[in-house]
DSSP file (Angstrom, degrees, kcal/mol; ACC not computed):
  #  RESIDUE AA STRUCTURE BP1 BP2  ACC     N-H-->O    O-->H-N    N-H-->O    O-->H-N    TCO  KAPPA ALPHA  PHI   PSI    X-CA   Y-CA   Z-CA
    1    1 A M     >        0   0    0      0, 0.0     4,-1.4     0, 0.0     0, 0.0   0.000 360.0 360.0 360.0 -47.7   10.6   24.6    4.0
    2    2 A G  H  >  +     0   0    0      1,-0.2     4,-2.6     2,-0.2     5,-0.2   0.867 360.0  57.4 -67.0 -30.9    7.3   25.4    2.5
    3    3 A R  H  > S+     0   0    0      1,-0.2     4,-2.5     2,-0.2    -1,-0.2   0.931 104.9  52.0 -67.7 -40.0    6.3   21.8    1.9
    4    4 A N  H  > S+     0   0    0      1,-0.2     4,-2.6     2,-0.2    -1,-0.2   0.885 108.7  52.0 -68.8 -34.8    6.8   21.1    5.7
    5    5 A R  H  X S+     0   0    0     -4,-1.4     4,-2.9     2,-0.2     5,-0.2   0.936 110.2  47.1 -56.2 -52.1    4.4   24.0    6.5
    6    6 A A  H  X S+     0   0    0     -4,-2.6     4,-2.4     2,-0.2    -2,-0.2   0.874 111.8  49.9 -61.6 -37.7    1.8   22.7    4.1
    7    7 A V  H  X S+     0   0    0     -4,-2.5     4,-2.4     2,-0.2     5,-0.2   0.980 113.7  48.2 -72.0 -48.5    2.1   19.1    5.6
    8    8 A I  H  X S+     0   0    0     -4,-2.6     4,-2.6     1,-0.2    -2,-0.2   0.884 110.6  49.6 -50.9 -47.9    1.8   20.7    9.2
    9    9 A A  H  X S+     0   0    0     -4,-2.9     4,-2.8     1,-0.2     5,-0.3   0.922 110.2  51.0 -61.7 -48.4   -1.2   22.8    8.2
   10   10 A M  H  X S+     0   0    0     -4,-2.4     4,-1.9    -5,-0.2    -1,-0.2   0.874 110.5  49.7 -63.1 -33.7   -3.0   19.7    6.7
   11   11 A M  H  X S+     0   0    0     -4,-2.4     4,-2.9     2,-0.2    -2,-0.2   0.933 111.3  47.5 -65.2 -45.1   -2.4   17.7    9.8
   12   12 A A  H  X S+     0   0    0     -4,-2.6     4,-2.6    -5,-0.2    -2,-0.2   0.897 112.1  49.0 -67.3 -36.5   -3.7   20.3   12.0
   13   13 A L  H  X S+     0   0    0     -4,-2.8     4,-2.9     2,-0.2    -1,-0.2   0.931 111.3  51.0 -67.9 -41.2   -6.7   20.8    9.9
   14   14 A W  H  X S+     0   0    0     -4,-1.9     4,-2.7    -5,-0.3     5,-0.2   0.961 111.9  47.4 -55.1 -53.7   -7.2   17.1    9.9
   15   15 A L  H  X S+     0   0    0     -4,-2.9     4,-2.5     2,-0.2     5,-0.3   0.908 110.4  51.5 -55.1 -43.4   -7.0   17.1   13.7
   16   16 A L  H  X S+     0   0    0     -4,-2.6     4,-2.8     1,-0.2    -2,-0.2   0.962 110.7  47.9 -65.0 -52.9   -9.3   20.0   14.1
   17   17 A V  H  X S+     0   0    0     -4,-2.9     4,-2.1     1,-0.2    -1,-0.2   0.896 112.6  50.1 -50.1 -47.2  -12.0   18.2   11.8
   18   18 A Q  H  < S+     0   0    0     -4,-2.7    -1,-0.2     1,-0.2    -2,-0.2   0.915 115.2  43.3 -64.1 -41.4  -11.5   14.9   13.9
   19   19 A M  H  X S+     0   0    0     -4,-2.5     4,-0.7    -5,-0.2    -2,-0.2   0.876 117.9  44.2 -81.4 -35.0  -12.0   16.7   17.2
   20   20 A G  H  X S+     0   0    0     -4,-2.8     4,-0.7    -5,-0.3    -2,-0.2   0.803 100.5  63.8 -81.7 -28.1  -14.8   18.8   16.1
   21   21 A A  H >X S+     0   0    0     -4,-2.1     3,-0.6     1,-0.2     4,-0.6   0.895 103.0  46.7 -63.2 -43.7  -17.0   16.4   14.3
   22   22 A P  H >4 S+     0   0    0      0, 0.0     3,-1.0     0, 0.0    -1,-0.2   0.886 108.2  57.6 -68.8 -28.9  -17.9   14.1   17.2
   23   23 A S  H 3< S+     0   0    0     -4,-0.7    -2,-0.2     1,-0.2    -3,-0.1   0.752 104.2  51.4 -70.2 -21.3  -18.6   17.1   19.4
   24   24 A G  H << S+     0   0    0     -4,-0.7    -1,-0.2    -3,-0.6     2,-0.2   0.595  91.4  99.4 -91.8  -7.8  -21.3   18.3   16.9
   25   25 A A    <<  -     0   0    0     -3,-1.0     2,-0.2    -4,-0.6     6,-0.0  -0.549  59.8-155.9 -80.9 146.0  -23.0   14.9   16.9
   26   26 A K    >   -     0   0    0      3,-0.3     3,-0.8    -2,-0.2     7,-0.2  -0.670  28.8-110.4-111.5 168.6  -26.1   14.4   19.1
   27   27 A A  T 3  S+     0   0    0      1,-0.2    -1,-0.0    -2,-0.2    -2,-0.0   0.776 116.8  56.9 -75.0 -23.1  -27.5   11.2   20.4
   28   28 A E  T 3  S+     0   0    0      1,-0.2    -1,-0.2     2,-0.1     3,-0.2   0.614 105.1  53.7 -74.5 -13.2  -30.4   11.3   18.2
   29   29 A E    X>  +     0   0    0     -3,-0.8     3,-1.6     1,-0.2     4,-0.7  -0.473  58.2 156.2-122.0  63.5  -28.2   11.5   15.2
   30   30 A P  H 3> S+     0   0    0      0, 0.0     4,-0.6     0, 0.0     3,-0.3   0.806  75.3  56.4 -56.2 -35.5  -25.9    8.5   15.5
   31   31 A R  H 3> S+     0   0    0      1,-0.2     4,-1.8     2,-0.2     5,-0.2   0.663  88.9  74.4 -67.2 -26.5  -25.3    8.5   11.7
   32   32 A R  H <> S+     0   0    0     -3,-1.6     4,-2.3     1,-0.2    -1,-0.2   0.928  97.2  46.9 -65.0 -43.6  -24.1   12.0   11.5
   33   33 A G  H  X S+     0   0    0     -4,-0.7     4,-1.7    -3,-0.3    -1,-0.2   0.840 112.0  49.0 -61.5 -31.5  -20.7   11.3   13.0
   34   34 A A  H  X S+     0   0    0     -4,-0.6     4,-2.0     2,-0.2    -1,-0.2   0.741 110.4  50.9 -77.7 -25.9  -20.1    8.3   10.9
   35   35 A D  H  X S+     0   0    0     -4,-1.8     4,-1.9     2,-0.2    -2,-0.2   0.853 113.0  45.6 -77.7 -36.6  -21.1   10.3    7.8
   36   36 A I  H  X S+     0   0    0     -4,-2.3     4,-1.8     2,-0.2    -2,-0.2   0.864 113.8  50.4 -74.6 -34.5  -18.6   13.1    8.7
   37   37 A A  H  X S+     0   0    0     -4,-1.7     4,-2.8     2,-0.2     5,-0.3   0.954 111.4  50.2 -63.3 -50.1  -15.9   10.4    9.6
   38   38 A A  H  X S+     0   0    0     -4,-2.0     4,-2.4     1,-0.2    -2,-0.2   0.888 109.2  49.3 -51.9 -47.4  -16.5    8.8    6.2
   39   39 A G  H  X S+     0   0    0     -4,-1.9     4,-1.6     2,-0.2    -1,-0.2   0.859 112.0  46.7 -67.6 -35.4  -16.2   11.9    4.3
   40   40 A A  H  X S+     0   0    0     -4,-1.8     4,-2.3     2,-0.2    -2,-0.2   0.913 114.2  47.7 -64.9 -44.0  -13.0   12.9    5.9
   41   41 A I  H  X S+     0   0    0     -4,-2.8     4,-2.6     1,-0.2     5,-0.2   0.867 109.4  54.3 -68.0 -34.2  -11.4    9.5    5.5
   42   42 A S  H  X S+     0   0    0     -4,-2.4     4,-2.2    -5,-0.3    54,-0.4   0.908 109.2  48.6 -69.0 -40.3  -12.6    9.4    1.8
   43   43 A A  H  X S+     0   0    0     -4,-1.6     4,-1.3     1,-0.2    -2,-0.2   0.875 113.6  46.7 -71.4 -30.6  -10.8   12.8    1.2
   44   44 A L  H >X S+     0   0    0     -4,-2.3     4,-1.5     2,-0.2     3,-0.6   0.956 112.0  49.7 -71.4 -43.0   -7.7   11.5    2.8
   45   45 A A  H 3X S+     0   0    0     -4,-2.6     4,-3.1     1,-0.3     5,-0.2   0.867 110.7  49.5 -62.9 -37.2   -7.7    8.3    1.0
   46   46 A T  H 3X S+     0   0    0     -4,-2.2     4,-2.2     1,-0.2    -1,-0.3   0.833 105.3  58.6 -75.1 -25.5   -8.2   10.0   -2.3
   47   47 A I  H << S+     0   0    0     -4,-1.3    -1,-0.2    -3,-0.6    -2,-0.2   0.855 116.3  34.8 -64.2 -40.0   -5.3   12.4   -1.5
   48   48 A F  H  X S+     0   0    0     -4,-1.5     4,-1.0     2,-0.1    -2,-0.2   0.877 121.7  45.5 -82.5 -44.7   -3.0    9.3   -1.2
   49   49 A A  H  X S+     0   0    0     -4,-3.1     4,-2.6    -5,-0.2     3,-0.3   0.873  98.5  67.7 -76.4 -34.7   -4.6    7.1   -3.9
   50   50 A F  H  X S+     0   0    0     -4,-2.2     4,-2.4     1,-0.2     3,-0.3   0.963 105.1  43.3 -60.5 -61.3   -5.0    9.7   -6.8
   51   51 A P  H  > S+     0   0    0      0, 0.0     4,-2.7     0, 0.0    -1,-0.2   0.838 114.4  50.9 -52.5 -31.1   -1.1   10.0   -7.2
   52   52 A A  H  X S+     0   0    0     -4,-1.0     4,-2.3    -3,-0.3    -2,-0.2   0.909 111.4  48.0 -71.4 -39.9   -0.6    6.2   -7.0
   53   53 A R  H  X S+     0   0    0     -4,-2.6     4,-2.2    -3,-0.3    -1,-0.2   0.907 111.7  48.3 -67.6 -40.8   -3.3    5.7   -9.7
   54   54 A V  H  X S+     0   0    0     -4,-2.4     4,-2.8    -5,-0.3     5,-0.2   0.951 112.9  50.6 -67.7 -49.6   -1.8    8.3  -12.0
   55   55 A A  H  X S+     0   0    0     -4,-2.7     4,-2.6    -5,-0.3    -2,-0.2   0.913 111.4  46.9 -51.9 -44.6    1.7    6.6  -11.5
   56   56 A A  H  X S+     0   0    0     -4,-2.3     4,-2.3     2,-0.2    -1,-0.2   0.895 111.7  50.0 -68.2 -40.3    0.4    3.3  -12.3
   57   57 A C  H  X S+     0   0    0     -4,-2.2     4,-2.7    32,-0.3     5,-0.2   0.975 114.9  44.9 -60.4 -51.2   -1.5    4.5  -15.4
   58   58 A V  H  X S+     0   0    0     -4,-2.8     4,-3.2     1,-0.2     5,-0.2   0.937 114.2  49.8 -60.8 -44.9    1.8    6.3  -16.7
   59   59 A A  H  X S+     0   0    0     -4,-2.6     4,-2.4    -5,-0.2     5,-0.3   0.867 110.5  49.2 -60.0 -37.8    3.9    3.3  -15.9
   60   60 A T  H  X S+     0   0    0     -4,-2.3     4,-2.1    -5,-0.2    -1,-0.2   0.933 114.6  44.1 -66.7 -48.2    1.5    1.0  -17.7
   61   61 A V  H  X S+     0   0    0     -4,-2.7     4,-1.8     2,-0.2     5,-0.2   0.915 115.6  47.3 -64.7 -43.8    1.4    3.2  -20.8
   62   62 A A  H  X S+     0   0    0     -4,-3.2     4,-2.4    -5,-0.2    -2,-0.2   0.965 116.8  42.3 -61.3 -51.8    5.2    3.8  -20.9
   63   63 A L  H  X S+     0   0    0     -4,-2.4     4,-2.4     1,-0.3     5,-0.2   0.876 116.6  48.8 -66.5 -39.5    6.2    0.1  -20.4
   64   64 A G  H  X S+     0   0    0     -4,-2.1     4,-2.1    -5,-0.3    -1,-0.3   0.839 110.0  50.2 -75.3 -28.9    3.6   -1.0  -22.7
   65   65 A G  H  X S+     0   0    0     -4,-1.8     4,-2.2    -5,-0.2    -2,-0.2   0.898 112.9  47.3 -71.2 -40.8    4.6    1.5  -25.5
   66   66 A V  H  X S+     0   0    0     -4,-2.4     4,-2.2    -5,-0.2    -2,-0.2   0.965 114.1  46.3 -64.9 -46.3    8.2    0.4  -25.2
   67   67 A T  H  X S+     0   0    0     -4,-2.4     4,-1.7     1,-0.2     6,-0.2   0.924 112.8  50.3 -68.7 -40.9    7.3   -3.3  -25.3
   68   68 A Y  H  <>S+     0   0    0     -4,-2.1     5,-2.0    -5,-0.2    -1,-0.2   0.908 112.0  48.3 -61.1 -39.1    5.0   -2.7  -28.2
   69   69 A G  H ><5S+     0   0    0     -4,-2.2     3,-0.7     1,-0.2    -2,-0.2   0.807 106.1  57.5 -68.0 -32.0    7.8   -0.8  -30.0
   70   70 A L  H 3<5S+     0   0    0     -4,-2.2    -1,-0.2     1,-0.3    -2,-0.2   0.857 110.3  42.9 -72.7 -33.3   10.3   -3.5  -29.3
   71   71 A T  T ><5S-     0   0    0     -4,-1.7     3,-1.6    -5,-0.2    -1,-0.3   0.407 108.6-128.0 -87.5  -0.1    8.1   -6.0  -31.1
   72   72 A L  T < 5 -     0   0    0     -3,-0.7    -3,-0.2     1,-0.3    -4,-0.1   0.791  59.6 -69.8  59.6  30.2    7.5   -3.5  -33.9
   73   73 A G  T 3 <S+     0   0    0     -5,-2.0    -1,-0.3    -6,-0.2    -4,-0.1   0.691 104.5 122.6  64.1  21.8    3.8   -4.1  -33.5
   74   74 A T    <   +     0   0    0     -3,-1.6     2,-0.6    -6,-0.2    -2,-0.1   0.455  48.9  81.1 -96.7  -2.9    3.8   -7.5  -34.8
   75   75 A S     >  -     0   0    0      1,-0.2     4,-2.0    -7,-0.2    -1,-0.1  -0.911  50.8-172.3-107.8 112.1    2.2   -9.4  -31.8
   76   76 A E  H  > S+     0   0    0     -2,-0.6     4,-2.2     2,-0.2     5,-0.2   0.873  85.3  54.3 -67.4 -47.3   -1.4   -9.2  -31.6
   77   77 A L  H  > S+     0   0    0      1,-0.2     4,-2.2     2,-0.2    -1,-0.2   0.928 107.2  50.7 -61.1 -38.9   -1.6  -10.9  -28.1
   78   78 A L  H  > S+     0   0    0      1,-0.2     4,-2.6     2,-0.2     5,-0.2   0.912 109.4  51.2 -66.8 -41.9    0.8   -8.4  -26.7
   79   79 A R  H  X S+     0   0    0     -4,-2.0     4,-2.3     1,-0.2    -1,-0.2   0.892 109.8  49.2 -57.7 -39.3   -1.4   -5.6  -28.1
   80   80 A Q  H  X S+     0   0    0     -4,-2.2     4,-1.9     2,-0.2    -2,-0.2   0.851 111.8  50.7 -68.9 -39.4   -4.5   -7.1  -26.5
   81   81 A E  H  X S+     0   0    0     -4,-2.2     4,-2.9    -5,-0.2     5,-0.2   0.944 110.5  47.7 -64.2 -49.1   -2.6   -7.4  -23.2
   82   82 A I  H  X S+     0   0    0     -4,-2.6     4,-2.8     1,-0.2     5,-0.3   0.951 113.9  46.5 -63.0 -45.1   -1.4   -3.7  -23.2
   83   83 A V  H  X S+     0   0    0     -4,-2.3     4,-2.9    -5,-0.2    -1,-0.2   0.927 113.7  48.6 -67.7 -35.0   -4.9   -2.3  -24.0
   84   84 A A  H  X S+     0   0    0     -4,-1.9     4,-2.2     1,-0.2    -1,-0.2   0.935 115.0  46.0 -63.7 -44.3   -6.5   -4.6  -21.3
   85   85 A G  H  X S+     0   0    0     -4,-2.9     4,-2.6     2,-0.2     5,-0.3   0.907 112.4  50.0 -69.9 -38.6   -3.8   -3.4  -18.8
   86   86 A T  H  X>S+     0   0    0     -4,-2.8     4,-3.5     1,-0.2     5,-0.6   0.959 111.4  50.1 -65.2 -51.6   -4.2    0.3  -19.8
   87   87 A N  H  X5S+     0   0    0     -4,-2.9     4,-1.5    -5,-0.3    -1,-0.2   0.894 110.9  47.7 -58.5 -37.0   -7.9    0.0  -19.4
   88   88 A Y  H  <5S+     0   0    0     -4,-2.2    -2,-0.2    -5,-0.2    -1,-0.2   0.942 122.5  33.1 -60.9 -53.1   -7.6   -1.6  -15.9
   89   89 A T  H  <5S+     0   0    0     -4,-2.6   -32,-0.3     1,-0.2    -2,-0.2   0.870 127.3  37.1 -81.1 -34.2   -5.1    1.0  -14.6
   90   90 A C  H  <5S+     0   0    0     -4,-3.5    -3,-0.2    -5,-0.3    -1,-0.2   0.659 104.9  79.7 -92.2 -15.1   -6.2    4.1  -16.4
   91   91 A G  S  <<S+     0   0    0     -4,-1.5     2,-0.1    -5,-0.6   -34,-0.0  -0.380  72.8  33.7 -87.1 166.5   -9.9    3.5  -16.4
   92   92 A G  S    S-     0   0    0     -2,-0.1     2,-0.2     2,-0.0    -3,-0.0  -0.451 100.3 -30.5  90.8-163.0  -12.5    4.0  -13.7
   93   93 A R        -     0   0    0     -2,-0.1    -2,-0.0     2,-0.1     0, 0.0  -0.560  39.1-152.9 -92.7 150.4  -12.7    6.8  -10.9
   94   94 A F  S    S+     0   0    0     -2,-0.2     2,-0.3     2,-0.0   -41,-0.1   0.126  76.1  67.6-104.7  18.6   -9.5    8.3   -9.5
   95   95 A Y  S    S-     0   0    0    -46,-0.1     2,-0.5   -45,-0.1    -2,-0.1  -0.883  76.7-125.1-139.9 168.7  -11.2    9.2   -6.3
   96   96 A I        -     0   0    0    -54,-0.4   -50,-0.2    -2,-0.3   -51,-0.1  -0.966  25.6-142.4-121.0 119.6  -12.7    7.2   -3.2
   97   97 A T     >  -     0   0    0     -2,-0.5     4,-1.5     1,-0.1     3,-0.2  -0.523  22.0-117.6 -85.5 150.2  -16.4    7.9   -2.2
   98   98 A P  H  > S+     0   0    0      0, 0.0     4,-2.7     0, 0.0     5,-0.2   0.882 115.2  59.8 -56.0 -38.4  -17.7    8.1    1.4
   99   99 A E  H  > S+     0   0    0      1,-0.2     4,-3.0     2,-0.2     5,-0.2   0.967 101.6  51.3 -47.6 -56.7  -20.0    5.0    0.4
  100  100 A E  H  > S+     0   0    0      1,-0.3     4,-2.4     2,-0.2    -1,-0.2   0.854 111.0  48.0 -62.9 -34.8  -17.0    2.9   -0.4
  101  101 A V  H  X S+     0   0    0     -4,-1.5     4,-2.2     2,-0.2    -1,-0.3   0.899 111.6  48.8 -70.6 -37.8  -15.5    3.7    3.0
  102  102 A K  H  X S+     0   0    0     -4,-2.7     4,-2.0     2,-0.2    -2,-0.2   0.898 111.9  49.8 -59.5 -41.7  -18.7    3.0    4.9
  103  103 A Q  H  X S+     0   0    0     -4,-3.0     4,-0.9    -5,-0.2    -2,-0.2   0.937 111.1  50.4 -66.0 -47.1  -19.0   -0.3    3.0
  104  104 A F  H >< S+     0   0    0     -4,-2.4     3,-1.1     1,-0.2    -2,-0.2   0.922 109.2  51.2 -47.6 -52.5  -15.3   -1.1    3.9
  105  105 A A  H 3< S+     0   0    0     -4,-2.2     4,-0.3     1,-0.2    -1,-0.2   0.834 107.3  52.9 -58.4 -39.9  -16.0   -0.4    7.4
  106  106 A K  H >X S+     0   0    0     -4,-2.0     4,-1.1     1,-0.2     3,-0.7   0.619  87.6  85.6 -68.3 -18.0  -19.0   -2.7    7.5
  107  107 A E  H <X S+     0   0    0     -3,-1.1     4,-0.8    -4,-0.9     3,-0.2   0.799  83.5  51.5 -60.6 -39.6  -17.1   -5.6    6.2
  108  108 A P  H 3> S+     0   0    0      0, 0.0     4,-0.6     0, 0.0     3,-0.3   0.778 104.3  59.7 -72.5 -24.6  -15.6   -7.0    9.4
  109  109 A E  H <4 S+     0   0    0     -3,-0.7     3,-0.5    -4,-0.3    -2,-0.2   0.813 100.1  56.1 -71.5 -26.9  -19.1   -7.0   11.0
  110  110 A R  H  < S+     0   0    0     -4,-1.1    -1,-0.2    -3,-0.2    -3,-0.1   0.818 102.0  58.9 -65.3 -35.0  -20.3   -9.4    8.2
  111  111 A R  H  <        0   0    0     -4,-0.8    -1,-0.2    -3,-0.3    -2,-0.2   0.733 360.0 360.0 -74.7 -21.3  -17.5  -11.8    9.2
  112  112 A M     <        0   0    0     -4,-0.6    -1,-0.2    -3,-0.5    -2,-0.2   0.479 360.0 360.0 -84.9 360.0  -18.7  -12.3   12.8
């Protein structure tokens, strides 16, 4: 019951931001609306991407540990693969920046 209220509150806040941001933009400032939208999309993408990244990291470490344990640590190749996979899934940032959103939005323009 409480979870549904939280989801509805988040959706209402998102809708309010989406409706209010364009009305605050002026013709002289065309980038302001894009900046606000990129920030909002960045926040939403981070909310969805963060748990997925954490789950991938935990799964990589867990499966790698089990696999390394089954081989009793005798496979150097397996150890290297586990370390590389762990660095890939657990390394880096766990959030998405507005600049990344803007760059992704400009990609289709380059193709034309």
